[in-house]
Legacy VTK file of the C-alpha trace (Angstrom):
# vtk DataFile Version 3.0
C-alpha trace
ASCII
DATASET POLYDATA
POINTS 324 float
-13.912 -21.807 -10.054
-14.465 -21.438 -13.476
-11.473 -19.599 -15.500
-14.283 -17.097 -16.843
-15.529 -15.499 -13.350
-14.185 -11.952 -13.620
-11.810 -11.220 -10.954
-12.983 -8.246 -9.114
-9.846 -5.548 -8.606
-10.985 -2.338 -6.662
-8.699 0.741 -7.229
-8.011 -0.009 -10.353
-7.984 3.408 -11.559
-4.939 4.635 -9.954
-2.345 6.088 -11.173
0.196 4.080 -13.363
2.414 2.004 -11.363
-0.419 1.675 -8.658
-0.596 -1.683 -6.884
-4.365 -1.980 -8.485
-3.314 -0.877 -11.871
-0.386 -3.178 -12.274
-2.563 -6.522 -11.217
-5.224 -5.640 -13.846
-2.372 -5.383 -16.262
-0.407 -8.789 -15.116
-3.582 -10.687 -14.842
-5.262 -9.650 -18.319
-1.573 -10.479 -19.547
-1.988 -13.978 -18.152
-5.292 -14.410 -19.730
-7.581 -13.893 -16.576
-10.796 -11.924 -16.880
-10.779 -8.994 -15.037
-13.774 -6.377 -13.353
-12.380 -3.161 -12.523
-14.092 -1.386 -9.972
-13.582 2.269 -10.689
-15.074 5.665 -9.491
-15.418 7.727 -12.882
-14.987 6.343 -15.925
-12.579 8.420 -17.291
-9.220 8.376 -19.172
-7.640 6.171 -16.666
-10.581 3.554 -16.667
-10.816 3.979 -20.644
-7.123 2.897 -20.652
-7.895 -0.331 -18.352
-11.177 -0.923 -20.880
-8.827 -0.806 -24.163
-6.807 -3.536 -22.338
-9.247 -5.679 -22.117
-11.070 -5.176 -18.526
-14.681 -5.214 -17.842
-15.211 -1.639 -16.210
-17.801 -1.296 -13.396
-18.227 2.261 -12.411
-19.440 2.888 -8.655
-18.873 4.075 -5.179
-17.412 1.391 -2.881
-19.515 3.291 -0.109
-22.545 2.253 -1.691
-23.823 -1.316 -0.650
-25.932 -1.822 -3.861
-22.829 -0.536 -5.920
-20.698 -3.062 -4.470
-23.473 -6.033 -4.015
-23.932 -5.614 -8.263
-20.075 -5.124 -8.914
-19.331 -8.387 -6.905
-22.056 -10.470 -8.784
-20.622 -13.345 -10.683
-17.030 -12.722 -9.074
-16.038 -15.299 -6.512
-12.184 -13.592 -5.996
-11.587 -10.071 -4.707
-8.945 -7.717 -4.388
-9.728 -4.545 -2.282
-7.799 -1.681 -2.079
-8.912 2.168 -1.084
-7.513 5.182 -1.062
-6.599 6.779 2.218
-9.658 7.695 3.908
-11.977 8.306 6.775
-14.392 5.811 5.122
-12.434 3.302 4.589
-13.321 0.716 7.309
-17.042 1.411 6.300
-15.868 0.355 2.589
-14.262 -3.136 3.830
-17.038 -3.729 5.945
-19.444 -3.385 2.742
-17.638 -5.124 0.791
-17.264 -7.838 3.087
-20.806 -8.081 3.557
-21.799 -8.161 0.304
-18.907 -11.101 0.046
-21.029 -12.962 2.763
-24.727 -12.402 1.393
-23.248 -13.653 -2.052
-21.941 -16.704 -0.383
-19.702 -18.300 -2.692
-16.392 -16.218 -2.473
-12.961 -18.167 -2.779
-10.711 -15.764 -1.733
-11.021 -11.959 -0.347
-7.235 -10.487 -0.575
-6.902 -7.439 1.700
-4.065 -5.020 0.994
-3.538 -4.209 4.560
-0.318 -2.603 6.404
2.701 -4.192 7.763
2.040 -1.875 11.085
-0.791 -5.060 11.659
1.741 -7.440 12.946
2.694 -5.592 15.683
-0.767 -3.770 16.163
-1.937 -6.373 18.676
-4.707 -5.858 21.217
-2.332 -6.319 23.807
0.064 -3.660 22.574
-3.108 -1.335 21.659
-4.231 -1.511 25.039
-0.893 -1.108 27.551
-0.910 2.919 29.278
0.347 5.482 26.806
3.881 5.811 28.234
4.386 2.037 27.440
2.914 2.507 24.141
5.386 5.639 23.059
8.373 3.842 24.577
7.660 0.627 22.127
6.695 2.861 19.224
9.819 4.404 19.592
9.467 7.508 22.091
7.754 9.881 19.358
4.106 8.837 19.302
2.020 7.258 21.457
-0.444 5.904 19.061
-0.914 4.791 15.310
-2.588 7.121 12.915
-6.541 7.034 12.336
-5.602 5.053 9.073
-3.378 2.265 10.841
-6.590 1.845 13.508
-9.183 1.499 10.081
-6.371 -1.237 8.781
-6.719 -2.736 12.235
-10.681 -2.935 12.216
-10.779 -4.244 8.545
-8.699 -7.019 9.707
-10.866 -7.615 12.459
-14.354 -7.334 10.317
-13.172 -9.609 7.761
-12.254 -11.854 10.269
-15.450 -11.906 11.919
-17.474 -11.871 8.663
-16.024 -15.582 7.933
-15.075 -14.835 4.395
-11.879 -16.612 3.104
-9.283 -13.754 3.792
-5.696 -13.164 3.245
-4.243 -10.075 4.774
-0.836 -8.757 2.266
0.482 -6.635 5.084
2.996 -4.398 3.049
5.786 -2.015 4.892
6.458 1.320 3.466
6.277 1.330 -0.016
9.206 2.859 -1.973
6.473 4.983 -4.151
5.234 6.657 -0.760
4.873 10.211 -1.091
7.546 10.388 1.621
10.216 9.055 -0.281
8.726 10.489 -3.692
6.777 13.362 -4.004
7.198 15.031 -0.975
10.945 14.905 -1.564
10.857 16.116 -4.920
11.876 19.936 -4.290
14.951 19.071 -2.358
16.133 16.282 -4.945
16.042 18.699 -7.541
18.794 20.888 -5.594
20.672 17.792 -4.899
19.634 17.174 -0.865
17.734 14.281 0.140
15.862 15.845 3.174
14.238 13.166 5.697
14.174 13.406 9.451
15.161 9.718 9.806
18.686 10.409 11.212
20.440 7.071 11.125
17.087 4.921 11.124
17.244 2.015 8.349
14.116 0.662 6.644
13.511 -1.773 3.723
10.554 -0.578 1.429
8.832 -2.839 -1.006
8.260 -1.672 -4.629
4.676 -1.967 -5.268
5.288 -3.879 -8.516
6.251 -6.774 -6.201
2.823 -6.195 -4.018
0.821 -6.727 -7.158
2.740 -9.691 -8.213
2.331 -11.220 -4.656
-1.702 -10.362 -4.758
-1.938 -12.053 -8.118
-0.068 -15.238 -7.435
-2.704 -15.387 -4.286
-5.901 -14.488 -6.758
-4.875 -17.039 -9.189
-4.204 -19.843 -6.646
-5.966 -19.272 -3.706
-6.286 -22.214 -1.512
-2.552 -22.413 -0.005
-3.047 -18.839 1.032
-6.843 -18.750 2.837
-6.581 -17.658 6.452
-3.008 -16.167 6.300
-1.193 -13.100 6.746
2.034 -12.042 4.801
4.565 -9.132 5.934
6.050 -8.347 3.023
9.585 -5.991 2.907
11.944 -4.983 0.539
15.151 -7.035 0.006
17.615 -5.038 2.580
17.520 -2.653 5.331
19.405 0.669 4.740
19.785 4.209 6.274
19.259 7.506 4.186
22.775 7.514 3.143
22.356 4.553 1.257
19.122 5.917 -0.309
20.947 8.960 -1.300
23.454 6.990 -3.355
20.201 5.200 -4.957
18.394 8.347 -5.939
21.921 9.886 -6.974
22.255 7.000 -9.447
18.625 7.319 -10.809
18.633 11.332 -11.048
22.505 11.244 -12.456
23.372 14.034 -10.016
25.075 14.148 -7.159
22.895 13.602 -4.000
23.630 14.541 0.155
21.458 13.292 2.901
20.493 16.272 4.770
18.765 14.832 8.357
15.912 17.157 9.317
14.070 17.462 12.805
10.492 15.150 12.620
8.228 18.006 13.697
9.925 20.811 10.851
9.787 18.329 8.231
6.538 17.124 9.053
4.957 20.923 9.268
7.119 22.083 6.185
6.698 19.112 3.783
3.042 17.090 4.587
1.081 19.792 6.521
2.120 22.321 3.756
1.432 19.910 0.923
-2.076 18.432 2.444
-4.039 20.758 3.850
-7.090 19.930 1.892
-6.651 16.199 3.218
-5.890 16.085 6.936
-6.796 12.166 7.033
-3.757 11.778 4.455
-1.739 14.171 6.299
-2.256 12.862 9.971
-1.246 9.417 8.656
1.972 10.609 7.216
3.311 12.255 9.971
2.859 9.248 12.268
4.105 7.046 9.446
7.173 9.574 9.934
7.445 9.425 13.494
7.449 5.737 13.657
9.947 5.486 10.874
12.235 7.877 13.030
11.707 5.964 15.754
12.738 2.600 14.334
9.787 0.684 13.971
10.557 -0.232 10.584
14.064 -1.619 11.441
12.992 -5.199 9.862
13.441 -7.414 6.919
11.590 -10.303 6.427
11.998 -13.209 3.332
8.192 -13.874 2.685
8.350 -12.195 -0.824
11.168 -14.297 -1.728
9.430 -17.794 -0.460
6.022 -16.506 -2.295
7.346 -15.574 -5.230
10.824 -17.714 -5.907
12.837 -14.344 -6.481
14.290 -11.682 -4.282
12.520 -8.454 -3.705
12.872 -5.503 -6.468
15.363 -2.929 -4.993
14.633 0.427 -4.159
16.888 1.677 -6.845
14.583 -0.092 -9.476
11.418 0.740 -7.888
12.973 4.678 -8.063
14.125 3.942 -11.922
10.286 2.865 -12.461
8.957 5.783 -10.722
7.166 8.571 -12.911
7.769 11.254 -11.232
11.551 10.655 -10.156
12.015 9.749 -14.259
10.517 13.484 -14.679
13.352 15.118 -12.174
16.031 13.114 -13.858
15.033 14.568 -17.326
15.157 18.045 -16.252
LINES 1 325
324 0 1 2 3 4 5 6 7 8 9 10 11 12 13 14 15 16 17 18 19 20 21 22 23 24 25 26 27 28 29 30 31 32 33 34 35 36 37 38 39 40 41 42 43 44 45 46 47 48 49 50 51 52 53 54 55 56 57 58 59 60 61 62 63 64 65 66 67 68 69 70 71 72 73 74 75 76 77 78 79 80 81 82 83 84 85 86 87 88 89 90 91 92 93 94 95 96 97 98 99 100 101 102 103 104 105 106 107 108 109 110 111 112 113 114 115 116 117 118 119 120 121 122 123 124 125 126 127 128 129 130 131 132 133 134 135 136 137 138 139 140 141 142 143 144 145 146 147 148 149 150 151 152 153 154 155 156 157 158 159 160 161 162 163 164 165 166 167 168 169 170 171 172 173 174 175 176 177 178 179 180 181 182 183 184 185 186 187 188 189 190 191 192 193 194 195 196 197 198 199 200 201 202 203 204 205 206 207 208 209 210 211 212 213 214 215 216 217 218 219 220 221 222 223 224 225 226 227 228 229 230 231 232 233 234 235 236 237 238 239 240 241 242 243 244 245 246 247 248 249 250 251 252 253 254 255 256 257 258 259 260 261 262 263 264 265 266 267 268 269 270 271 272 273 274 275 276 277 278 279 280 281 282 283 284 285 286 287 288 289 290 291 292 293 294 295 296 297 298 299 300 301 302 303 304 305 306 307 308 309 310 311 312 313 314 315 316 317 318 319 320 321 322 323
């Protein structure tokens, strides 16, 4: 690949600290040309342009836009906000990539759940699924299924793909803005009992994806399952929030359905697809499906993952609460 071929990054106009946006910044700092696919040419797009990115304004659900954006690019990073049309968008990008024919890598940001969403597990009787998923749900969310289908489509397409399956982000709404009200009152209210998780910093996911895009050959046809550095329960998380917010934080366990209704449903009435995904994710966490840690990020980057505390310290929403 000519070093002057732009690298296509979708979802680039997300909020500060988002994976795509962080990737654009990293790649520009390393001297790589970036074409940032954005939905609107707004202030966020303008800041990327000012940083040196080429901006392409289009719709990921319009195959003409997708094909035009891909022209001249041979390496792709695909990301999109949670959407009922997520699979459509992945399929259109895969079709455009296959039609172009010279793609070196398609880096697909996927989900940690895909590592255990095997065809066999998805097709067993519902009560067996419920037991295996932790007892609180019998199935995955529509967004989980969309990512599963997306991985199948990419496999069938023949486009050289790398699936980056990241566990729960520290920046996930469940751990950040949905909890801000109680945190401001010194309480971490979450429905996870004594379950442990090892969430990952978005920064780390961005760095892994950049590493793959810069040198894709060793990674093609692989799937990586990434977690944070250590498992901890919510009492451990309360200590991290306390350190970042510089105040006493106590963990108050909640009942799952009541918490989902009070914190997820009420905040996301206009976004039912997102709400359904977060409700399912909450139940999977409460059922123990994320009590796992891997060393794959350390193998890829040669360093330990960033800690939860580091990610919270660099989260704009938490910084605002700390300043109040």
